[in-house]
Structures are given as structure tokens and as C-alpha cells.
Backbone bond lengths (Angstrom), bond angles and torsions (degrees), N, CA, C in turn:
res aa  C-N    CA-C-N  psi(-1)  N-CA   C-N-CA  omega(-1)  CA-C   N-CA-C  phi
1 P - - - 1.461 - - 1.528 110.44 -
2 A 1.300 114.77 147.53 1.455 119.80 -177.90 1.524 109.58 -69.68
3 G 1.309 117.07 145.44 1.449 122.19 176.54 1.519 114.26 84.57
4 V 1.343 119.04 -2.97 1.448 121.50 178.95 1.524 107.77 -97.07
5 P 1.332 117.69 122.62 1.460 119.08 -179.10 1.523 110.14 -66.31
6 P 1.324 117.00 149.10 1.471 119.41 179.50 1.525 110.18 -67.39
7 A 1.327 116.04 150.35 1.461 121.21 179.34 1.523 109.39 -66.74
8 P 1.342 117.53 145.70 1.456 119.42 179.26 1.522 110.03 -66.06
9 A 1.302 115.91 152.48 1.459 121.22 -179.11 1.520 109.41 -64.39
10 A 1.332 117.04 139.99 1.454 121.66 -178.96 1.521 111.22 -79.30
11 V 1.327 118.00 -15.36 1.450 121.84 -177.64 1.525 108.74 -99.54
12 P 1.352 117.99 128.46 1.458 119.10 178.97 1.529 110.52 -69.74
13 P 1.322 116.78 158.31 1.463 119.10 -179.75 1.522 109.59 -63.11
14 P 1.331 118.04 149.89 1.468 120.33 -177.44 1.534 110.41 -65.56
15 L 1.325 114.44 145.43 1.456 120.39 177.02 1.525 109.37 -82.28
16 A 1.302 115.89 157.36 1.462 119.63 176.28 1.520 108.28 -64.40
17 P 1.358 116.87 142.75 1.466 118.44 -178.00 1.530 110.03 -64.57
18 G 1.310 115.38 142.94 1.455 121.26 179.27 1.510 108.75 -132.75
19 P 1.299 116.64 -167.22 1.467 118.22 179.35 1.520 110.15 -67.84
20 P 1.323 117.36 152.37 1.473 119.81 -179.74 1.528 109.79 -65.00
21 P 1.357 117.30 150.47 1.464 119.94 179.36 1.519 111.29 -64.81
22 L 1.319 116.97 146.23 1.460 121.45 -178.89 1.513 112.29 -91.80
23 G 1.312 117.31 -27.01 1.462 121.16 -177.90 1.514 110.25 -113.07
24 P 1.337 116.39 -166.59 1.476 119.11 177.41 1.527 109.82 -66.22
25 A 1.318 114.54 144.56 1.465 119.88 -179.64 1.519 109.39 -68.72
26 S 1.337 117.04 131.58 1.461 121.64 175.01 1.511 107.92 -147.78
27 P 1.333 117.05 146.24 1.461 118.76 -179.97 1.524 110.10 -67.37
28 V 1.312 116.34 128.69 1.456 122.30 178.40 1.513 107.33 -121.82
29 P 1.345 117.75 127.85 1.466 118.36 179.60 1.520 110.25 -63.90
30 R 1.327 115.78 139.52 1.454 120.72 179.40 1.518 109.49 -72.55
31 A 1.319 116.17 143.94 1.458 121.14 -178.50 1.520 111.60 -66.87
32 D 1.333 117.04 -24.93 1.462 119.85 -177.08 1.520 111.93 -95.60
33 S 1.336 118.28 16.46 1.466 119.33 179.95 1.516 109.79 -68.52
34 A 1.310 116.24 162.09 1.464 121.85 -170.74 1.521 113.57 -81.93
35 G 1.308 119.88 15.99 1.458 121.02 178.17 1.508 110.87 121.45
36 P 1.339 117.60 -172.24 1.452 120.64 -173.79 1.517 113.93 -61.83
37 G 1.318 118.75 -30.70 1.458 120.46 -179.31 1.510 113.75 -82.84
38 A 1.318 117.55 -5.85 1.459 120.29 -174.53 1.518 112.33 -66.39
39 A 1.329 117.63 -28.19 1.456 119.74 -177.79 1.522 112.07 -82.96
40 V 1.321 118.25 -4.17 1.458 121.25 -179.97 1.515 108.61 -75.12
41 G 1.286 115.93 131.07 1.459 120.63 178.29 1.503 108.78 -142.26
42 P 1.325 116.24 -172.63 1.457 118.48 -177.90 1.518 113.17 -63.45
43 D 1.338 117.71 -24.11 1.451 119.69 -178.17 1.521 112.33 -107.27
44 R 1.338 117.78 13.23 1.458 120.72 -176.85 1.523 110.38 -140.41
45 S 1.329 116.88 121.57 1.459 120.26 -179.61 1.524 109.47 -87.17
46 P 1.343 117.61 162.86 1.464 120.02 178.60 1.526 112.98 -58.88
47 E 1.327 117.85 -29.06 1.458 120.30 -178.96 1.518 112.42 -70.22
48 E 1.336 118.06 -19.27 1.455 120.64 -178.81 1.523 112.64 -87.19
49 I 1.309 117.34 -6.19 1.451 120.74 -178.36 1.512 108.71 -80.35
50 P 1.332 117.03 127.87 1.464 117.54 177.92 1.524 109.90 -65.06
51 E 1.305 116.55 136.82 1.452 120.53 178.67 1.507 108.66 -153.78
52 Q 1.308 116.09 -179.54 1.457 120.80 -179.65 1.527 109.16 -62.67
53 P 1.331 116.60 140.91 1.468 118.25 177.25 1.528 110.70 -65.10
54 V 1.316 115.12 149.25 1.463 120.98 178.94 1.527 107.44 -83.46
55 P 1.340 117.75 119.83 1.469 118.63 177.81 1.525 111.17 -66.37
56 A 1.315 116.39 139.24 1.463 121.12 -178.42 1.521 111.14 -57.80
57 A 1.319 117.25 -38.00 1.469 120.57 -176.14 1.520 112.11 -62.79
58 T 1.340 118.34 -30.72 1.466 119.69 -179.17 1.519 111.35 -68.33
59 V 1.321 117.10 -20.53 1.464 121.38 177.68 1.523 110.94 -100.25
60 L 1.310 116.53 -46.65 1.466 119.81 -172.86 1.523 113.15 -72.76
61 A 1.325 118.46 -38.92 1.476 119.93 -178.31 1.531 111.80 -60.90
62 P 1.342 119.66 -48.29 1.473 118.44 178.25 1.533 113.16 -63.96
63 L 1.330 117.17 -32.84 1.466 119.16 177.40 1.529 109.93 -66.94
64 Q 1.325 117.31 -41.44 1.472 120.70 178.00 1.532 110.61 -65.40
65 E 1.341 116.70 -37.83 1.467 120.22 177.27 1.528 110.91 -64.07
66 A 1.328 115.84 -41.57 1.467 119.44 178.33 1.526 110.41 -63.33
67 L 1.324 116.23 -40.62 1.467 119.92 178.11 1.529 110.00 -63.47
68 A 1.314 117.62 -42.85 1.468 121.13 178.73 1.525 110.51 -61.31
69 A 1.329 117.00 -37.97 1.466 120.78 179.19 1.534 111.09 -67.12
70 C 1.319 117.16 -28.96 1.468 121.22 -178.85 1.522 112.95 -81.00
71 R 1.321 117.70 -26.22 1.468 121.22 -172.51 1.525 114.53 -52.61
72 P 1.352 119.81 -41.05 1.480 118.00 -178.26 1.529 113.90 -65.59
73 T 1.326 118.62 -24.33 1.465 119.64 -173.89 1.527 114.47 -115.89
74 V 1.323 117.56 -11.44 1.471 121.03 -176.06 1.527 108.15 -107.13
75 Q 1.337 116.05 145.46 1.463 121.25 -178.93 1.524 111.03 -53.63
76 K 1.321 115.91 141.76 1.462 121.99 -178.36 1.523 111.41 -57.20
77 Q 1.328 117.46 -41.68 1.458 121.26 -178.37 1.537 110.60 -61.03
78 V 1.321 116.94 -41.59 1.467 121.45 -179.92 1.527 109.49 -65.50
79 C 1.324 116.12 -46.10 1.475 119.97 179.96 1.524 111.17 -62.88
80 D 1.323 116.67 -41.35 1.461 120.11 179.32 1.527 111.04 -63.21
81 D 1.339 116.92 -39.53 1.462 120.16 177.89 1.531 110.46 -64.55
82 I 1.322 116.89 -44.92 1.467 120.39 177.52 1.530 109.28 -59.64
83 G 1.322 116.42 -44.19 1.465 120.91 179.58 1.520 112.16 -59.62
84 R 1.338 116.93 -42.67 1.472 120.44 178.36 1.526 110.47 -62.02
85 R 1.330 115.85 -42.20 1.466 119.11 -179.00 1.529 111.64 -68.80
86 L 1.324 117.13 -35.06 1.468 119.62 175.73 1.528 110.71 -66.56
87 T 1.340 116.79 -31.56 1.468 120.25 175.30 1.526 110.42 -66.14
88 V 1.326 116.96 -40.16 1.467 120.76 176.81 1.533 109.53 -62.21
89 L 1.334 116.44 -42.89 1.469 120.54 177.11 1.529 110.01 -60.15
90 R 1.342 116.42 -48.32 1.468 120.24 -179.14 1.528 110.95 -58.71
91 D 1.326 117.01 -44.36 1.460 120.62 -178.71 1.524 111.45 -65.82
92 A 1.329 116.82 -42.49 1.470 120.10 179.09 1.526 109.89 -62.67
93 W 1.325 116.31 -40.25 1.471 120.68 179.59 1.532 109.39 -64.18
94 A 1.334 116.58 -47.26 1.466 121.50 -177.33 1.527 111.69 -64.24
95 Q 1.329 116.93 -32.14 1.464 120.87 -179.10 1.520 112.75 -86.86
96 G 1.341 116.85 3.65 1.462 120.27 178.28 1.519 113.34 71.36
97 K 1.327 117.45 24.76 1.469 121.29 -178.01 1.523 113.51 -87.58
98 L 1.338 117.76 -2.82 1.464 120.49 -178.62 1.520 109.56 -104.27
99 S 1.317 115.69 131.77 1.459 120.57 178.91 1.523 110.26 -71.23
100 A 1.315 115.48 161.76 1.475 120.65 179.14 1.526 111.80 -58.77
101 P 1.341 120.06 -41.96 1.469 118.39 178.46 1.526 113.11 -61.91
102 V 1.323 118.14 -36.30 1.467 120.90 178.99 1.527 109.37 -68.48
103 R 1.327 117.11 -45.00 1.469 119.90 178.79 1.530 110.59 -61.13
104 K 1.323 116.93 -42.18 1.468 121.36 -179.29 1.535 110.38 -64.21
105 R 1.329 116.96 -46.27 1.474 119.68 -179.23 1.518 111.50 -66.72
106 M 1.321 117.33 -35.58 1.470 119.29 176.94 1.527 110.16 -65.47
107 S 1.311 116.93 -36.62 1.467 120.14 176.61 1.526 110.09 -62.75
108 L 1.326 116.28 -43.62 1.468 120.47 177.61 1.526 111.07 -64.74
109 L 1.332 116.40 -41.55 1.463 120.44 -179.90 1.527 110.25 -60.28
110 V 1.324 117.18 -43.59 1.461 120.71 -179.30 1.533 110.57 -65.18
111 Q 1.326 116.95 -39.14 1.469 119.79 177.16 1.523 110.51 -60.21
112 E 1.319 116.74 -43.97 1.472 120.59 179.23 1.531 110.68 -66.30
113 L 1.313 116.79 -38.71 1.468 121.09 177.82 1.528 110.21 -62.21
114 Q 1.320 116.83 -43.90 1.464 120.69 -179.56 1.532 111.58 -65.18
115 Q 1.325 116.76 -31.22 1.465 120.78 -179.93 1.532 111.82 -90.08
116 Q 1.328 116.04 5.65 1.462 122.90 179.90 1.524 112.58 59.91
117 H 1.311 116.42 34.40 1.472 122.32 173.38 1.530 106.23 -93.31
118 W 1.330 114.96 76.28 1.468 121.27 -171.72 1.518 112.79 -60.95
119 D 1.328 117.17 -45.01 1.463 120.04 -176.74 1.523 111.20 -64.79
120 T 1.323 117.30 -39.05 1.461 120.46 178.86 1.525 110.01 -67.55
121 A 1.330 117.17 -41.40 1.465 120.40 177.16 1.531 109.97 -61.02
122 D 1.324 117.12 -41.96 1.474 120.92 176.57 1.524 111.50 -61.94
123 E 1.317 116.01 -40.51 1.466 120.54 -179.98 1.530 110.66 -63.24
124 I 1.321 117.23 -43.09 1.470 120.98 177.94 1.522 109.45 -64.52
125 H 1.332 116.59 -40.44 1.468 120.51 176.41 1.525 110.52 -57.62
126 R 1.339 115.87 -46.88 1.472 119.86 -179.49 1.528 111.22 -62.10
127 S 1.318 116.56 -41.80 1.469 118.78 -178.77 1.528 110.88 -65.50
128 L 1.323 116.93 -35.17 1.466 119.37 176.43 1.528 110.93 -65.57
129 M 1.330 116.53 -41.62 1.465 119.74 179.45 1.521 111.87 -64.52
130 V 1.324 116.34 -37.24 1.462 120.01 -178.47 1.530 111.10 -75.15
131 D 1.320 116.29 -45.58 1.463 120.12 -171.68 1.526 114.52 -86.97
132 H 1.336 117.97 -23.32 1.466 120.80 -173.05 1.530 111.81 -138.12
133 V 1.316 117.48 39.80 1.463 121.40 -171.58 1.528 112.50 -55.93
134 N 1.323 118.87 -41.94 1.467 120.61 -177.58 1.523 111.77 -65.29
135 E 1.307 116.20 -30.32 1.458 121.36 -176.67 1.529 112.85 -82.93
136 V 1.330 117.90 -28.99 1.467 121.15 -169.30 1.530 114.61 -115.03
137 S 1.323 117.47 -6.86 1.471 119.46 -169.33 1.523 113.75 -61.49
138 Q 1.326 119.16 -28.87 1.468 120.28 -176.70 1.519 113.09 -75.62
139 W 1.308 118.23 -25.74 1.466 119.35 -173.94 1.523 114.95 -122.90
140 L 1.333 118.52 -19.45 1.464 119.69 -174.26 1.530 112.39 -69.56
141 V 1.323 117.36 -23.87 1.462 120.26 175.77 1.531 109.47 -60.68
142 G 1.329 116.25 -38.87 1.461 120.35 177.64 1.517 112.14 -65.58
143 V 1.338 116.60 -38.56 1.464 120.39 178.19 1.523 109.53 -66.02
144 K 1.334 117.01 -40.66 1.468 120.12 178.41 1.527 110.49 -61.36
145 R 1.323 116.79 -44.22 1.467 120.59 179.31 1.531 110.49 -64.97
146 L 1.327 115.77 -37.51 1.459 119.95 178.91 1.534 110.79 -64.84
147 I 1.324 116.64 -39.69 1.474 120.15 175.97 1.527 109.16 -60.07
148 A 1.328 116.03 -47.69 1.472 120.30 -177.83 1.526 111.48 -62.86
149 E 1.322 117.17 -44.08 1.464 120.01 -178.17 1.528 111.27 -70.13
150 T 1.311 116.86 -37.42 1.466 120.34 178.28 1.517 110.18 -66.17
151 R 1.315 115.92 -37.60 1.467 120.85 177.96 1.526 111.14 -61.83
152 N 1.325 117.17 -32.05 1.466 121.78 -178.24 1.523 113.66 -82.98
153 L 1.319 117.81 -8.15 1.464 119.82 179.07 1.523 109.58 -67.94
154 P 1.337 116.50 157.09 1.475 118.63 174.74 1.529 109.27 -56.02
155 A 1.307 115.73 142.48 1.469 120.73 -174.95 1.520 111.05 -59.44
156 V 1.322 113.92 130.59 1.462 121.93 175.19 1.515 105.94 -125.62
157 E 1.312 116.11 140.58 1.455 120.03 -177.62 1.525 110.08 -66.08
158 P 1.352 118.73 128.94 1.461 120.01 177.52 1.525 110.27 -66.11
159 P 1.329 117.33 151.39 1.458 120.75 -176.43 1.530 113.98 -59.23
160 E 1.316 118.87 -32.22 1.461 121.69 -177.28 1.519 113.32 -81.02
161 A 1.314 119.47 -5.77 1.468 121.58 -174.69 1.526 110.37 -85.64
162 T 1.318 116.38 65.34 1.462 120.48 179.35 1.519 110.76 -122.02
163 D 1.315 117.20 29.32 1.461 121.14 -177.10 1.519 113.07 -87.45
164 G 1.320 118.43 5.45 1.458 121.36 178.34 1.512 113.47 91.60
165 S 1.327 117.93 -9.23 1.464 119.88 -177.13 1.522 111.64 -72.27
166 T 1.328 118.10 -11.77 1.454 120.44 -177.55 1.519 111.94 -104.97
167 E 1.317 118.41 10.44 1.455 120.73 -177.15 1.530 112.39 -60.15
168 A 1.308 117.83 -36.54 1.462 120.64 -178.37 1.524 110.20 -62.90
169 T 1.354 117.30 -43.07 1.455 118.96 -179.94 1.521 110.20 -71.54
170 D 1.337 118.11 -33.94 1.460 120.26 178.60 1.533 110.16 -63.80
171 S 1.336 117.32 -46.08 1.458 119.66 -177.19 1.528 111.43 -69.52
172 S 1.332 117.43 -30.75 1.461 118.96 -179.24 1.519 110.97 -70.57
173 T 1.331 117.76 -28.59 1.454 118.97 179.29 1.518 111.15 -77.20
174 E 1.330 117.59 -20.29 1.448 120.68 179.99 1.532 111.93 -101.18
175 A 1.313 118.13 4.25 1.467 122.12 -171.29 1.514 112.88 -67.68
176 G 1.305 118.75 -27.36 1.462 118.33 -179.96 1.507 110.29 154.08
177 P 1.310 116.68 -159.04 1.464 120.12 -175.44 1.525 111.42 -64.16
178 G 1.320 114.44 143.38 1.455 120.16 179.21 1.506 111.07 -86.23
179 P 1.316 117.47 -174.72 1.461 121.10 -176.82 1.529 112.40 -65.55
180 E 1.342 118.73 -18.94 1.450 118.69 -178.26 1.530 112.39 -80.14
181 D 1.341 117.08 -15.44 1.478 120.12 178.27 1.527 109.27 -88.63
182 P 1.335 118.73 143.13 1.474 120.63 -177.85 1.519 111.92 -74.17
């Protein structure tokens, strides 16, 4: 269509010639790249980009906190089952049995769970089940149940919701006696 600029070339400009490589040829990220997303291209997903490993605690601690929040209102048997499955997840993580894409997606899932983005957390759960079923089948059912039970808890303000958009609800809760007071 007229007036639409052409798409940028997918191939980076050639580098100045240097000495021949001494070892086997392997792709090395350029030091002047624009950051972690710079290596993403049409043939490379974000999960394939080497990055810092995801610490187990950043995923497991929020899941345990969510389970603790559910315990007062959810049946003991359900909570115990979720707890057992989270233990399987913890053990698999500690034994190095989880691939980098699974660890990365679990980190994203926990972030969405903490922000109460239930549908997005469910979507990440589904993608893990589809793409990595053999790796996640023993414990991901517990995470799915935890998402569902956490979603059913009384609404609590997510930690990131401090942009001022909730001031009206905050002031209304402090306005005075509720309907139960005479």
C-alpha cells in the first residue's frame, strides 16, 4: 500500500572483518545490541534467548503465599493436594529437571497471579500444558487449582495497583459506618 514505509531488513549490517575464529563457530550476541530483546527475530522466540536463570524462590514463595491465603476458606484436602504438588514442583526445580522455558513461563505465571490477572495466568498454564506436558503434568494441576482458588478469594488489591486509580474505593471504605451499623 502507498504511504507505508518498507519493513526494516531482518539481517543486521555486516561487521567489519576481523581475525578468523579460533574455535568452532557459534552465535555470540554482539556487545552493542539493544538489550535482551535485541536477539529476538522471526526465527527466535524470547524463551531461546540466554538470560539469567530464574531463582526457584521467585516462583515458589508467591505460590506458597497464595496457598496460605487459601487455607482459611478452601477445604483442607484441596489445600493439602495443592501443597503436595507444589512440593513436586520445588523438587523438580531443585534437581534441575525443569527446562529454561518452563522456569521462565512459571515466573511469568506467578507475576500474573500476583497482579490478579487470572485469565493471563490461566493462559500461561494452558501453554505449559500444551508445550511441556511431560515436564509439568505432575505438578501443574496443583498450580491450576491454586489459580482458581485464589481467584475465588475475597478481592484484595494487587501490590502494583498504586497509581491512584483506586482512591475512590479506598476513601469509600474509610467513610464511616457500614450498613451493618445502626
